[in-house]
N, C-alpha and C positions, 0 to 999 in steps of 0.2 A: 648439481644442477639450478638454472635460476627459474624462478617463475613471473610469468607475467600476467598483465591485466589489458582488462579493454572493455571500457563502460557501456551500459544496455541501458535502453531505455522500457519500465516495466511500470504496465497498469496494474490497475487494481480495482474493487470495488470498494467504498466506505458506507456503512449499514448505521441509518440513524433513526431513532425510537421517538417518535413526538406525534400529538395531538393532532397538527394538520401539515401540509407542509411548509406552512411558513414560522411553527414553531421549528420545525427543521432546519428551516434555512438558518433560523438566527442559531440553534446548537451549532450547525457546521461553522459559522463565521464565527464562534468562538472557542473554534480547534487553531491549531495550527502545530501542527504532529510534527517532531523534529524527533523524536523515539518511536519509529511506527511497530517496533514489537512489543511497544507498550500495550497498543490499542490491538493487532491481531488476535480474533476471538474463535474459537471452533463450535462457537455454542448455534443451534438451528434456529432459524428466524424467526419460529413460534414458540423459544425456549424461555422463559423470563427471565433466566439469568443471562437475557443478551444483555449485554450492558447498551447506552445512550447511544452511545457514538462505539463504532468498531470497525475494525478492518478488516474483508475475507481474509482467510489463509491462504486462498488459490489468490494469482497476478500471470498477467502475460508478459513473457517477451517482444516487445519487436526492435527491429533494424535486421539488420542484415552483416554475421562476419566473414569479411571479406577485405580484398588485397587495401579500400577504401579505409578499416578502422584504424583507425588510431592505436597502436598495441605501447606500451608502458612495460616496465621491466617493474614490478611489485617488492617496491623494497621499504 
């Protein structure tokens, strides 16, 4: 049996601990996420262990899987 894949748009939330909105923007500007799993945190927002920059493990999938979706063989 073959395996096929289809691209989906995934949206999530980033959390930034900072003393102000301006400082949060500077921290955000310094991050280029290439490996998202390194930043996913399950710490609560009030947990002192929450990193300075983290991604929520909850994500939302957008899009419609239909005849218009481009399906490719996953090889």
